[in-house]
C-alpha positions as CSV (number, residue, x, y, z in Angstrom):
1,M,144.0,157.7,-114.4
2,S,141.7,158.1,-111.4
3,V,141.7,160.2,-108.3
4,K,139.5,159.3,-105.0
5,A,137.8,162.6,-105.1
6,F,134.3,161.4,-103.3
7,R,133.0,158.8,-101.5
8,L,129.4,158.0,-101.8
9,V,127.5,157.5,-98.3
10,S,123.9,156.6,-97.9
11,A,121.8,159.2,-96.0
12,V,118.2,158.1,-96.5
13,E,117.5,154.4,-96.9
14,R,114.1,153.5,-98.6
15,E,112.5,151.9,-95.6
16,M,112.9,155.3,-93.5
17,L,110.7,156.7,-96.3
18,M,108.7,154.4,-97.6
19,G,108.5,151.3,-95.3
20,D,106.7,148.6,-97.9
21,K,104.8,151.0,-99.7
22,N,106.5,150.6,-103.1
23,Y,104.5,153.1,-105.1
24,I,106.5,156.0,-103.4
25,N,109.0,157.6,-105.4
26,I,110.9,160.7,-104.6
27,E,110.5,163.4,-107.0
28,C,113.1,166.3,-105.4
29,I,115.1,167.3,-102.6
30,E,116.2,170.2,-100.8
31,C,119.1,170.5,-97.8
32,C,119.6,173.3,-95.8
33,G,122.0,172.8,-92.9
34,K,121.2,169.7,-91.2
35,N,117.8,169.7,-92.7
36,L,116.9,167.5,-95.6
37,Y,113.3,167.6,-97.1
38,I,111.9,165.2,-99.8
39,G,109.0,165.6,-101.9
40,T,107.2,162.7,-103.3
41,N,104.9,161.7,-106.1
42,D,102.0,160.8,-103.5
43,C,101.9,164.7,-102.2
44,F,104.4,164.3,-99.1
45,I,106.6,166.3,-97.7
46,Y,109.2,164.7,-95.5
47,H,111.7,166.3,-92.9
48,F,114.5,164.5,-91.8
49,T,117.6,166.1,-89.6
50,L,121.0,164.7,-91.1
51,D,124.1,164.3,-88.4
52,E,127.3,163.8,-89.4
53,K,129.7,161.3,-87.8
54,V,133.4,161.0,-88.3
55,S,135.1,157.6,-87.2
56,T,138.4,157.6,-85.8
57,A,139.8,156.5,-89.1
58,G,138.4,159.7,-90.5
59,K,135.3,158.2,-92.6
60,V,132.1,160.3,-92.7
61,T,129.0,158.8,-92.3
62,F,125.3,160.5,-92.0
63,A,122.6,159.3,-89.8
64,A,119.0,160.5,-90.8
65,T,116.3,161.1,-88.1
66,K,112.9,161.5,-89.4
67,Q,111.2,164.8,-87.8
68,L,107.5,164.7,-89.5
69,H,106.0,164.4,-92.8
70,K,103.2,166.2,-94.3
71,Y,100.3,165.7,-96.9
72,L,99.4,168.4,-99.2
73,G,96.2,167.3,-99.9
74,L,96.4,167.0,-103.7
75,K,96.7,164.0,-105.9
76,K,99.7,165.3,-107.5
77,P,103.5,165.1,-107.2
78,V,105.4,167.7,-105.2
79,S,107.7,168.8,-108.0
80,E,110.3,171.2,-106.6
81,L,111.4,172.7,-103.0
82,K,113.5,175.3,-102.3
83,A,114.3,176.6,-98.8
84,A,114.4,180.4,-97.7
85,S,116.0,180.0,-94.3
86,A,116.3,184.0,-93.5
87,L,112.4,183.6,-93.5
88,T,112.2,180.0,-92.0
89,R,109.9,179.1,-95.1
90,L,110.1,176.4,-97.6
91,L,108.9,177.0,-100.9
92,V,107.0,174.1,-102.4
93,L,105.9,173.6,-106.0
94,C,103.1,171.4,-106.7
95,D,100.2,171.6,-109.3
96,N,101.7,174.4,-110.6
97,T,101.3,176.2,-107.6
98,I,104.1,177.5,-105.3
99,T,102.7,177.4,-101.6
100,L,104.9,179.0,-98.4
101,V,105.3,176.7,-95.5
102,N,106.8,176.9,-92.1
103,M,110.2,174.9,-92.3
104,I,109.8,173.5,-89.0
105,N,106.3,172.1,-88.9
106,L,105.4,172.2,-92.6
107,E,102.1,174.2,-92.0
108,P,101.2,176.5,-94.8
109,V,101.6,179.8,-93.7
110,P,98.2,181.6,-92.4
111,T,98.0,184.2,-95.1
112,G,97.7,181.5,-97.6
113,A,100.2,183.5,-99.7
114,R,101.1,181.6,-103.1
115,I,102.2,181.7,-106.5
116,K,100.1,180.4,-109.1
117,G,101.0,179.2,-112.7
118,A,104.4,178.1,-112.0
119,V,106.0,175.3,-114.6
120,T,109.6,175.5,-112.4
121,F,110.9,178.3,-110.2
122,T,114.5,179.1,-108.9
123,L,115.9,181.6,-106.1
124,N,118.1,184.6,-107.1
125,E,121.4,183.6,-105.0
126,N,122.9,187.1,-106.0
127,P,119.6,189.3,-105.0
128,V,119.4,192.8,-106.3
129,S,116.6,194.2,-103.4
130,G,119.1,194.1,-100.8
131,D,115.9,193.2,-98.2
132,P,117.5,190.7,-95.8
133,F,114.1,189.4,-95.1
134,C,113.0,189.0,-98.9
135,V,113.9,186.2,-101.3
136,E,113.6,186.8,-105.2
137,V,112.2,184.0,-106.9
138,C,111.9,183.7,-110.9
139,I,109.5,181.3,-112.1
140,V,109.0,180.0,-115.6
141,S,105.1,180.6,-116.1
142,V,102.5,178.3,-117.7
143,K,101.6,181.5,-119.6
144,R,103.4,180.8,-123.0
145,R,107.0,182.4,-123.4
146,T,106.8,184.3,-120.0
147,I,109.1,184.5,-117.2
148,Q,108.1,186.3,-113.8
149,M,109.9,187.8,-110.9
150,F,108.9,187.8,-107.6
151,M,110.0,188.8,-104.0
152,V,108.5,186.6,-101.4
153,F,108.4,187.9,-97.6
154,E,107.5,185.8,-94.8
155,D,103.6,185.5,-95.3
156,R,103.2,187.6,-99.2
157,V,104.5,187.6,-102.1
158,Q,104.6,190.3,-104.7
159,I,105.2,190.2,-108.6
160,V,108.1,192.6,-109.7
161,K,108.8,192.0,-113.3
162,E,107.3,189.9,-116.0
163,V,109.5,189.5,-118.9
164,F,108.5,187.7,-122.6
165,T,110.9,185.5,-124.2
166,P,111.7,184.8,-127.7
167,E,111.1,180.9,-127.5
168,Q,109.2,178.8,-124.7
169,P,111.7,178.6,-121.6
170,C,112.0,175.0,-120.0
171,A,114.9,176.1,-117.5
172,V,116.2,178.9,-116.0
173,A,119.1,180.1,-113.3
174,V,119.3,183.7,-112.1
175,D,122.1,186.0,-110.7
176,G,121.4,189.5,-110.1
177,Y,119.5,190.9,-113.3
178,Y,120.7,188.3,-115.7
179,L,118.4,185.0,-116.3
180,C,120.4,182.1,-117.8
181,L,117.5,180.7,-119.9
182,A,117.3,177.3,-121.9
183,L,114.6,177.9,-124.6
184,T,113.2,175.3,-127.0
185,T,116.6,175.6,-129.5
186,Q,119.0,177.5,-127.7
187,Y,120.3,179.1,-124.5
188,I,120.5,182.4,-124.2
189,I,121.4,185.3,-121.4
190,L,118.6,187.8,-120.8
191,N,118.8,190.9,-118.6
192,Y,115.7,191.4,-117.2
193,N,116.1,195.0,-116.0
194,T,117.2,196.3,-119.1
195,G,115.7,193.6,-121.6
196,E,118.8,193.0,-123.3
197,S,119.6,189.7,-124.2
198,Q,122.8,187.3,-125.7
199,D,122.4,184.3,-127.7
200,L,124.7,181.4,-126.3
201,F,124.5,178.4,-128.7
202,P,121.9,176.0,-129.7
203,Y,120.4,173.1,-127.9
204,C,117.2,171.0,-128.6
205,S,115.4,170.8,-125.6
206,D,113.2,167.9,-127.2
207,E,116.0,165.5,-127.3
208,K,117.3,165.9,-124.0
209,R,117.0,167.6,-120.4
210,P,118.5,171.0,-120.5
211,I,120.9,172.1,-117.7
212,V,121.2,175.7,-116.6
213,K,123.2,176.2,-113.1
214,R,124.6,179.2,-111.4
215,I,127.9,178.5,-110.4
216,G,129.2,181.7,-109.0
217,R,128.8,185.1,-109.5
218,Q,127.8,186.3,-113.4
219,E,128.9,182.3,-114.3
220,F,126.8,179.4,-115.4
221,L,127.4,175.7,-116.1
222,L,125.1,174.3,-119.2
223,A,124.6,170.9,-120.8
224,G,125.9,172.0,-124.5
225,P,125.6,170.1,-127.5
226,G,127.9,166.8,-128.3
227,G,127.9,165.9,-124.4
228,L,130.2,169.3,-123.5
229,G,129.6,170.8,-120.2
230,M,129.8,174.3,-121.2
231,F,130.7,177.4,-118.8
232,A,129.4,180.7,-120.0
233,T,129.5,184.2,-118.2
234,V,126.4,186.8,-118.1
235,D,128.6,188.4,-121.2
236,G,128.3,185.5,-123.2
237,I,131.8,184.6,-123.2
238,S,133.5,181.4,-121.5
239,Q,136.7,182.1,-119.5
240,R,137.2,178.2,-119.0
241,A,137.4,175.0,-121.5
242,P,134.3,172.8,-121.4
243,V,134.1,169.4,-119.8
244,H,133.4,166.2,-122.1
245,W,130.3,164.8,-120.3
246,S,128.3,161.7,-121.6
247,E,125.3,162.8,-123.9
248,N,122.7,161.8,-121.3
249,V,123.4,163.9,-118.4
250,V,120.5,164.6,-116.3
251,G,122.1,166.5,-113.3
252,A,125.3,168.5,-112.6
253,A,126.6,170.2,-109.7
254,L,129.6,172.4,-108.4
255,C,132.1,171.0,-105.4
256,F,135.3,173.1,-106.2
257,P,137.3,172.3,-108.1
258,Y,135.3,169.6,-109.5
259,V,132.1,169.3,-111.3
260,V,130.1,166.4,-110.9
261,A,127.6,165.1,-113.5
262,L,125.1,162.3,-113.2
263,D,123.8,160.1,-116.2
264,D,121.9,157.0,-116.1
265,E,124.6,154.5,-115.2
266,F,127.1,156.8,-113.5
267,I,128.1,159.7,-111.4
268,T,131.5,161.4,-113.2
269,V,133.5,164.2,-111.6
270,H,135.9,166.4,-113.6
271,S,138.3,168.9,-112.4
272,M,137.8,172.5,-113.2
273,L,141.3,172.7,-113.4
274,D,142.3,170.8,-116.2
275,Q,139.0,169.6,-117.4
276,Q,140.4,166.0,-116.9
277,Q,137.8,163.3,-115.8
278,K,139.0,162.2,-112.2
279,Q,136.5,159.6,-111.1
280,T,133.7,157.5,-112.1
281,L,131.3,155.8,-109.7
282,P,128.6,153.4,-110.7
283,F,125.2,154.7,-110.0
284,K,122.1,153.3,-111.6
285,E,118.8,154.9,-111.5
286,G,119.7,158.1,-110.5
287,H,117.4,161.1,-111.5
288,I,118.8,163.9,-109.2
289,L,122.0,165.7,-108.4
290,Q,122.0,168.9,-106.6
291,D,124.7,170.8,-104.6
292,F,123.5,172.6,-101.2
293,E,126.1,174.9,-99.3
294,G,128.8,172.8,-100.6
295,K,127.0,169.6,-99.6
296,V,126.4,167.2,-103.1
297,I,123.4,165.1,-102.8
298,V,122.2,162.4,-105.5
299,A,119.0,160.5,-105.3
300,T,117.1,157.5,-106.9
301,N,113.3,157.3,-106.7
302,K,114.0,155.2,-103.7
303,G,116.9,156.3,-101.6
304,V,119.2,159.4,-100.9
305,Y,122.9,159.6,-100.7
306,I,125.9,162.2,-100.4
307,L,128.8,162.5,-101.9
308,V,131.3,163.0,-99.4
309,P,134.8,164.9,-100.8
310,L,138.1,163.7,-99.4
311,P,140.4,166.2,-97.9
312,L,142.2,168.2,-100.9
313,E,145.7,167.3,-98.9
314,K,144.9,163.5,-99.1
315,Q,143.9,163.7,-102.7
316,I,147.0,165.7,-103.5
317,Q,149.2,163.2,-101.4
318,D,147.7,160.2,-103.5
319,L,148.6,162.2,-106.6
320,L,152.3,162.6,-105.5
321,A,152.3,158.9,-104.1
322,S,151.4,157.8,-107.8
323,H,154.0,160.3,-109.5
324,R,151.3,162.4,-111.0
325,V,153.3,165.4,-110.4
326,E,151.8,168.0,-112.8
327,E,147.8,167.2,-111.7
328,A,149.1,167.4,-108.0
329,L,150.8,170.7,-108.5
330,V,147.4,171.9,-110.5
331,L,145.3,170.6,-107.9
332,A,147.3,172.1,-105.1
333,K,147.3,175.4,-106.8
334,G,143.3,175.3,-107.4
335,A,143.2,174.5,-103.5
336,R,144.2,177.8,-102.6
337,R,140.9,179.5,-102.4
338,N,139.9,176.5,-99.8
339,I,142.4,176.8,-97.4
340,P,143.7,179.5,-95.1
341,K,146.7,182.0,-96.5
342,E,149.2,180.6,-93.8
343,K,148.1,177.0,-93.6
344,F,148.0,177.0,-97.8
345,Q,151.8,178.3,-97.9
346,V,153.1,175.7,-95.5
347,M,151.3,173.2,-97.4
348,Y,152.2,174.4,-100.6
349,K,155.9,174.5,-99.8
350,R,155.8,170.8,-98.8
351,I,154.3,169.7,-101.7
352,L,156.7,171.4,-103.9
353,Q,159.5,169.8,-102.1
354,Q,158.0,166.3,-102.3
355,A,157.2,167.0,-106.1
356,G,161.1,168.0,-106.9
357,F,162.1,164.9,-105.1
358,I,160.0,162.8,-107.3
359,Q,161.4,164.5,-110.5
360,F,165.0,164.3,-109.2
361,A,164.6,160.4,-108.7
362,Q,162.9,160.4,-112.4
363,L,166.4,162.1,-113.3
364,Q,164.4,165.4,-114.4
365,F,167.4,167.4,-112.8
366,L,165.9,170.8,-114.4
367,E,162.2,170.4,-113.4
368,A,163.5,169.0,-110.0
369,K,165.5,172.2,-109.6
370,E,162.8,174.6,-110.4
371,L,160.4,172.8,-107.9
372,F,163.3,173.0,-105.0
373,R,163.8,176.4,-106.0
């Protein structure tokens, strides 16, 4: 049975981006606060601002306003974008080179600082340097079986470490000193400070796209064998049961308490609390699904959409209205980390009372008694 956890809302429609130029495709996106950046296959970066509007009925919509666009001067696609808001810099990967550009005017930094030889890259969201005016960047290098760590400042870059891997890496996520890597045939955890590594489980990167995503301190979400979404800590263990995805998932995101996954036909929503699938949204030709500061964004080649979460209290009330008491209580307990303590206690007492009346009406007197208590 389904829960309405998210609504899919259009953010940038194709006409705003490409007009009548059908050859333009969206390659990558980045969102930082109200700023949305889009990289395209014809080597342009587009900058939009997103304004969230809430109707009197509580429906959320987004109005996108185009700020500017910038041609990077190459005949190659812009393959990745990452914002470093503390530095007002956007890191742009194009033609195996990461360029630093100004987040506001999209001009390259005057010093010309760049990182060459990058296949893909990610930022360390749990940095080890302690310097607020620097971001730590991890790249999969064009050199065979090599990962490189950099410190990126406002106008310069500095290599910190080069690490060799047992097989060719194709995807990476970072937490502190720990790298979670998808290699050719398996996932591993590697501590780049000590060099220690831990095998996780086998995976064939030739058959499908690996997914490696940091979801919290010292924890990652991975696309495992058999269409499983697997959780792994830096110690190589899993503290949560896996979620059952389809075999051809191309992207995953976390919006607590849900794990959202994208395949070639659907967006699926699973609960991290009971691993059950809660919602399925038809979505064809999607190829990007990412979360940015709690905002989940999906994109096709031609348009950008936002998955707007419904308030948890509304979801809990819908479950109670359907007499799904256990699911409602699991979701209510899980909501504790998202709601201030006093507000949560008032809400939780009311939910227990409602659940008790539902059990009582179904003649489940012992269960009702416990809930009333």
